[in-house]
C-alpha positions as CSV (number, residue, x, y, z in Angstrom):
1,M,-12.7,265.0,105.8
2,K,-14.0,266.2,109.1
3,T,-17.6,265.7,107.8
4,I,-16.9,262.1,106.8
5,A,-15.3,261.3,110.2
6,K,-18.3,262.8,112.0
7,Y,-20.7,260.6,110.0
8,I,-18.6,257.5,110.7
9,I,-18.6,258.3,114.4
10,I,-22.3,259.0,114.5
11,S,-23.0,255.7,112.5
12,F,-20.8,253.8,114.9
13,I,-22.6,255.2,118.0
14,F,-26.0,254.5,116.4
15,I,-25.0,250.8,115.6
16,C,-23.7,250.2,119.1
17,Y,-26.7,251.9,120.7
18,N,-29.2,249.7,118.8
19,S,-27.4,246.5,119.8
20,L,-27.6,247.3,123.5
21,Q,-30.3,245.6,125.7
22,A,-31.0,246.5,129.3
23,Q,-32.6,243.2,130.2
24,I,-32.6,239.8,128.7
25,S,-36.2,238.6,128.1
26,T,-36.8,234.9,128.8
27,S,-40.6,235.1,128.4
28,E,-41.1,233.3,131.7
29,T,-44.1,233.8,133.9
30,P,-43.3,235.2,137.4
31,V,-43.4,232.5,140.1
32,S,-46.0,234.3,142.1
33,F,-48.5,234.1,139.2
34,G,-48.9,230.4,139.7
35,L,-49.1,230.3,143.5
36,N,-52.6,231.5,144.2
37,M,-51.2,233.8,146.9
38,E,-54.4,235.9,147.1
39,Q,-55.8,233.3,149.4
40,K,-52.8,233.4,151.7
41,Y,-52.3,237.2,151.7
42,D,-54.2,239.1,154.4
43,A,-55.9,242.0,152.6
44,K,-56.4,243.7,155.9
45,S,-52.7,244.4,156.1
46,A,-52.9,246.4,152.8
47,K,-51.6,250.0,153.2
48,T,-54.2,252.7,152.4
49,M,-52.8,255.6,150.5
50,P,-53.8,259.1,151.5
51,N,-56.7,260.8,149.8
52,I,-55.9,262.8,146.7
53,D,-57.8,265.9,145.6
54,I,-58.2,264.9,142.0
55,D,-60.2,268.1,141.2
56,K,-57.4,270.2,142.5
57,L,-54.8,268.3,140.5
58,T,-56.9,268.5,137.3
59,A,-57.2,272.3,137.7
60,E,-53.4,272.5,138.2
61,D,-52.9,270.4,135.1
62,E,-55.2,272.6,133.0
63,I,-53.3,275.7,134.2
64,N,-50.0,274.1,133.2
65,E,-51.3,273.1,129.8
66,K,-52.6,276.6,129.1
67,S,-49.2,278.1,130.1
68,G,-47.5,275.8,127.5
69,A,-45.8,273.4,129.9
70,S,-43.9,270.7,128.0
71,Y,-44.7,268.0,130.5
72,H,-47.7,266.0,131.7
73,R,-48.3,264.8,135.2
74,F,-48.2,261.0,135.5
75,G,-48.1,260.6,139.3
76,Y,-48.5,262.4,142.5
77,P,-45.8,262.3,145.2
78,H,-46.4,261.8,148.8
79,K,-44.3,260.5,151.7
80,V,-44.4,256.9,152.8
81,D,-42.3,254.8,155.1
82,Y,-42.9,251.2,154.0
83,S,-40.0,248.8,154.0
84,L,-39.4,245.0,154.0
85,E,-39.2,245.2,157.8
86,N,-42.3,247.2,158.7
87,S,-44.9,246.4,156.0
88,G,-46.2,243.5,153.9
89,E,-45.9,239.8,154.5
90,W,-43.1,237.3,153.8
91,F,-43.9,233.9,152.5
92,I,-41.6,230.9,152.4
93,L,-42.2,228.7,149.4
94,Q,-41.9,224.9,149.4
95,N,-38.4,225.1,147.8
96,G,-37.2,227.5,150.5
97,D,-37.4,230.7,148.4
98,K,-38.9,233.7,150.1
99,M,-41.5,236.0,148.5
100,F,-42.6,239.4,149.8
101,F,-46.1,240.8,149.2
102,I,-47.4,244.2,150.0
103,G,-50.9,245.5,149.0
104,F,-52.0,249.1,148.5
105,S,-55.5,250.5,148.3
106,I,-56.9,254.0,147.7
107,N,-60.0,255.7,149.2
108,N,-60.9,257.9,146.1
């Protein structure tokens, strides 16, 4: 009896889990895609990210892989202090909506 109840509970959880969605997709294009904002955005205000020693990171990754690590690096952390107040540019659209743009560049 306990086994049947366990399977019923597991089946119920599986059915509920498969019916959940985190976000409703409306297949709409973001407003910024149609505004040609590249001409208005000042690329000189783009934030330049610090240089990254890719050779050093690759060597670390090889060591981790050889040691049997179960993860793979997908990013590199570094401190930044960018916010809506101290970085980027705000644009006010014709309908009064506001849009924020910030650009990032790298030196590597």
